C-alpha positions as a printed Julia matrix, in Angstrom:
307×3 Matrix{Float64}:
 -127.25  -36.24   7.92
 -123.84  -35.34   6.48
 -124.47  -31.7    7.59
 -125.58  -32.76  11.04
 -122.48  -35.04  11.48
 -120.14  -32.39  10.09
 -121.47  -29.84  12.62
 -122.19  -32.27  15.51
 -121.36  -29.88  18.32
 -124.05  -27.42  17.17
 -126.67  -30.21  17.48
 -125.24  -31.56  20.71
 -125.83  -28.3   22.32
 -129.36  -28.36  21.07
 -129.93  -31.97  21.96
 -128.62  -31.51  25.57
 -131.03  -28.64  26.12
 -133.87  -30.74  24.7
 -133.13  -33.68  27.05
 -132.81  -31.39  30.02
 -136.17  -29.73  29.16
 -137.95  -33.09  28.59
 -136.53  -34.44  31.88
 -137.59  -31.46  33.77
 -141.09  -31.52  32.56
 -141.82  -35.17  32.32
 -139.52  -37.35  34.46
 -139.28  -35.38  37.72
 -142.25  -35.11  40.09
 -143.46  -32.38  40.57
 -142.19  -31.01  37.22
 -139.58  -28.21  37.12
 -141.72  -25.99  34.89
 -139.51  -22.89  35.08
 -136.77  -24.8   33.11
 -138.87  -24.04  30.12
 -137.63  -20.48  30.11
 -134.04  -21.38  31.01
 -133.76  -23.81  28.24
 -134.02  -21.08  25.68
 -130.24  -20.41  26.31
 -128.98  -23.6   24.67
 -131.47  -23.35  21.96
 -130.59  -19.74  21.05
 -126.84  -20.76  21.24
 -127.39  -23.67  18.83
 -129.52  -21.4   16.46
 -126.65  -18.81  16.25
 -124.08  -21.41  15.58
 -126.29  -22.92  12.93
 -126.34  -19.66  11.07
 -122.58  -19.69  10.88
 -122.47  -23.5   10.14
 -124.59  -22.73   6.98
 -122.39  -19.92   5.93
 -119.4   -22.31   6.23
 -121.27  -25.0    4.3
 -122.36  -22.78   1.39
 -120.2   -19.74   1.44
 -123.09  -17.52   2.15
 -126.25  -17.54   4.24
 -129.26  -19.08   2.53
 -132.25  -17.56   4.47
 -134.73  -20.21   3.33
 -132.48  -23.13   4.29
 -131.73  -21.55   7.71
 -135.36  -21.01   8.36
 -136.09  -24.64   7.38
 -133.46  -26.01   9.78
 -134.25  -23.43  12.54
 -137.95  -24.18  12.33
 -137.55  -27.94  12.69
 -135.19  -27.5   15.54
 -137.52  -25.18  17.44
 -140.54  -27.36  16.73
 -138.91  -30.52  18.06
 -137.3   -28.62  20.94
 -140.59  -27.35  22.52
 -142.51  -30.66  21.94
 -142.02  -31.5   25.64
 -143.99  -28.32  26.55
 -146.99  -29.39  24.43
 -148.24  -32.26  26.57
 -148.44  -32.98  30.28
 -147.58  -36.76  30.37
 -145.73  -37.54  33.44
 -143.48  -40.61  33.7
 -141.26  -39.92  36.89
 -138.08  -41.77  37.03
 -136.16  -43.17  40.06
 -133.44  -40.82  40.93
 -130.96  -43.56  41.02
 -131.81  -44.55  37.59
 -131.57  -40.95  36.35
 -128.14  -40.65  37.95
 -127.04  -43.74  36.05
 -128.46  -42.45  32.82
 -126.6   -39.29  33.24
 -123.25  -41.07  33.8
 -123.86  -43.16  30.75
 -124.9   -40.25  28.61
 -121.7   -38.28  29.64
 -119.62  -41.3   28.73
 -121.38  -41.68  25.39
 -120.92  -38.0   24.54
 -117.25  -38.27  25.39
 -116.79  -41.22  23.0
 -118.91  -39.6   20.37
 -116.91  -36.38  20.32
 -113.69  -38.42  20.19
 -115.03  -39.99  17.01
 -116.23  -36.69  15.66
 -112.85  -34.95  16.39
 -111.37  -37.27  13.69
 -113.18  -35.13  11.1
 -111.17  -31.94  11.92
 -108.52  -32.68  14.55
 -104.84  -32.87  13.92
 -103.05  -35.47  15.96
 -101.61  -32.87  18.35
 -105.07  -31.56  19.19
 -106.11  -34.88  20.7
 -103.52  -34.11  23.4
 -104.67  -30.63  23.99
 -108.38  -31.54  24.26
 -108.57  -35.05  25.62
 -105.45  -34.81  27.58
 -104.64  -31.29  28.94
 -108.27  -30.04  28.97
 -109.43  -33.29  30.69
 -106.72  -32.8   33.28
 -107.89  -29.26  33.88
 -111.49  -30.4   34.2
 -110.5   -32.93  36.81
 -108.74  -30.19  38.84
 -111.68  -27.95  38.55
 -114.32  -30.44  39.6
 -112.33  -31.75  42.54
 -111.43  -28.16  43.61
 -114.98  -27.18  44.06
 -115.56  -30.28  46.21
 -112.45  -29.84  48.24
 -113.15  -26.2   48.97
 -116.62  -27.14  50.22
 -118.91  -25.55  47.77
 -120.66  -28.8   46.87
 -120.39  -32.64  46.92
 -121.14  -35.21  44.28
 -122.4   -38.38  46.26
 -123.65  -41.81  45.18
 -122.2   -41.86  41.69
 -121.31  -45.29  40.27
 -117.9   -44.52  38.77
 -115.36  -42.21  40.51
 -111.8   -41.31  39.56
 -109.68  -43.51  41.86
 -108.43  -41.46  44.91
 -110.37  -38.37  43.98
 -113.7   -36.91  45.15
 -115.2   -36.19  41.6
 -116.94  -38.82  39.57
 -115.92  -39.65  35.96
 -119.06  -38.18  34.49
 -118.5   -34.57  35.89
 -114.91  -34.48  35.1
 -115.41  -35.42  31.46
 -118.31  -33.21  31.31
 -115.82  -30.26  31.08
 -114.27  -31.77  28.01
 -117.78  -32.38  26.45
 -118.74  -28.74  26.91
 -115.35  -27.16  25.86
 -115.16  -29.45  22.76
 -118.43  -27.72  21.58
 -116.96  -24.31  22.3
 -113.66  -25.17  20.65
 -115.54  -26.36  17.55
 -117.5   -23.15  17.46
 -114.62  -20.64  17.66
 -112.31  -22.61  15.44
 -114.65  -23.98  12.69
 -117.71  -21.71  12.64
 -117.21  -18.23  13.99
 -115.1   -15.5   12.38
 -111.41  -15.6   13.42
 -110.75  -13.71  16.48
 -107.87  -13.18  19.0
 -107.51  -15.31  22.09
 -109.2   -12.93  24.46
 -112.63  -12.73  22.69
 -112.29  -16.47  21.95
 -112.21  -17.06  25.74
 -115.29  -14.88  26.26
 -117.2   -16.74  23.59
 -116.18  -20.05  24.99
 -117.4   -19.04  28.51
 -120.79  -17.8   27.08
 -121.29  -21.1   25.23
 -120.47  -23.05  28.39
 -122.9   -20.94  30.4
 -125.68  -21.35  27.87
 -125.35  -25.17  28.2
 -125.12  -24.97  32.01
 -127.96  -22.5   32.88
 -130.85  -25.01  32.49
 -128.74  -28.0   33.34
 -127.69  -27.23  36.97
 -131.16  -26.53  38.42
 -132.29  -29.96  37.2
 -129.04  -31.68  38.41
 -129.5   -29.96  41.7
 -133.11  -31.09  42.1
 -132.04  -34.66  41.39
 -129.19  -34.48  43.89
 -126.43  -35.0   41.31
 -124.51  -32.35  43.18
 -125.39  -31.16  46.68
 -124.61  -27.53  47.48
 -123.26  -26.37  50.75
 -126.15  -25.64  53.18
 -124.86  -22.06  53.93
 -125.0   -20.84  50.34
 -127.79  -18.64  49.05
 -129.68  -20.28  46.42
 -130.04  -17.98  43.5
 -131.28  -18.86  40.04
 -133.74  -21.71  40.29
 -132.24  -23.21  43.37
 -128.58  -22.99  42.19
 -126.18  -20.54  43.99
 -124.86  -17.69  41.9
 -121.32  -18.83  42.72
 -121.84  -21.81  40.4
 -122.4   -19.57  37.42
 -119.74  -17.12  38.36
 -117.28  -20.03  38.8
 -118.25  -21.43  35.38
 -117.34  -18.31  33.72
 -113.99  -17.87  35.43
 -113.2   -21.4   34.99
 -113.66  -21.26  31.19
 -112.67  -17.83  30.26
 -109.02  -17.58  31.42
 -108.44  -21.24  30.52
 -109.56  -20.86  26.85
 -108.06  -17.4   26.4
 -104.62  -18.68  27.52
 -105.16  -21.92  25.52
 -105.62  -20.05  22.21
 -102.81  -17.57  23.2
 -100.4   -20.58  23.34
 -101.83  -22.16  20.31
 -101.23  -19.06  18.26
  -97.54  -18.88  19.29
  -95.76  -20.09  16.08
  -92.41  -19.2   17.7
  -92.77  -22.03  20.38
  -92.69  -25.61  19.49
  -95.79  -27.71  20.15
  -94.2   -29.65  22.96
  -93.05  -26.57  24.67
  -96.47  -24.97  24.22
  -97.95  -27.87  26.11
  -95.37  -27.85  28.82
  -95.58  -24.1   29.34
  -99.37  -24.21  29.35
  -99.59  -27.04  31.92
  -96.92  -25.16  33.95
  -99.35  -22.18  33.98
 -102.04  -24.1   35.63
 -101.3   -22.61  39.1
 -101.36  -19.16  37.69
 -104.64  -19.89  35.97
 -106.23  -21.2   39.01
 -105.07  -18.16  41.14
 -106.47  -15.95  38.36
 -109.83  -17.81  38.47
 -110.05  -17.67  42.18
 -109.4   -13.82  42.11
 -112.11  -13.43  39.49
 -114.57  -15.46  41.49
 -113.74  -13.49  44.64
 -114.08   -9.99  43.07
 -117.44  -11.12  41.35
 -118.83  -12.5   44.59
 -117.8    -9.25  46.45
 -119.52   -7.21  43.74
 -122.78   -8.95  44.09
 -122.41   -9.07  47.98
 -122.44  -12.98  48.36
 -120.96  -12.98  51.84
 -121.77  -16.74  52.33
 -120.02  -17.95  49.24
 -116.94  -15.84  50.26
 -117.03  -17.22  53.79
 -116.66  -20.89  52.48
 -113.65  -19.8   50.47
 -112.16  -17.9   53.44
 -112.63  -20.97  55.71
 -110.9   -23.18  53.3
 -107.9   -20.77  53.0
 -107.71  -20.53  56.68
 -107.77  -24.24  57.22
 -104.89  -24.59  54.62
 -102.81  -22.16  56.53
 -103.39  -23.5   60.04
 -103.5   -27.2   59.43
């Protein structure tokens, strides 16, 4: 249990994937069976991080110990696929459970952060990163890509509920832990790529289930790509996380700038970050020929100019 608590983000990634798989196969009618294959992404991510966690724990890889942990994780993970018991849950109750679980994860990682955070990192993650998550979540709704109706707790005056806003912190905390505590030290750019890939591994099976349950409702004009989720979602996830975390670590590595100034400059860079992310999304959408997703963004920009 000490090892699990010490490396909690590794097991959170695993647990989130497991809960999504179990929900898809047994608590939705009819079951979302293709999630079985998509759920491989968070499992693979957690197993890779487990490898590095064991190296960190013992100073070297112990193959037998890794196979022991990996075997247990895989066996438990695919347990939902070994039976066909169906216990459909009311969508309203499922939404409430999602909100509660998001809040519980947020509290849990705050407690866990005491095991390795310095005081200033609380502000970076639970302050600045939370602020950026709120901007991202509300931005997608305001542009018109999706809506998030019928939640129980919303951020006052904003369109995004609390659960989805803090969800960005929950995901990025796991990514930050991986690149800072487990993986070999790298420069800001590759750290940004790694954080984005970890985020995508967690999101790939989650969004189809959330879409099926109506936790977010996509614009009707979008082409539904991977398992009923438009490709703009995954493109936006990558471009939301990669530039943010790359710049985050660039500032964190600047020993010539005081901590307070680092935070101030970083927050001041938010408009530049958002423009860079929009450009990345636009170029990616143009590359794959997603005209409908581009049209939504174009319509929003035109409305800003002429209203």
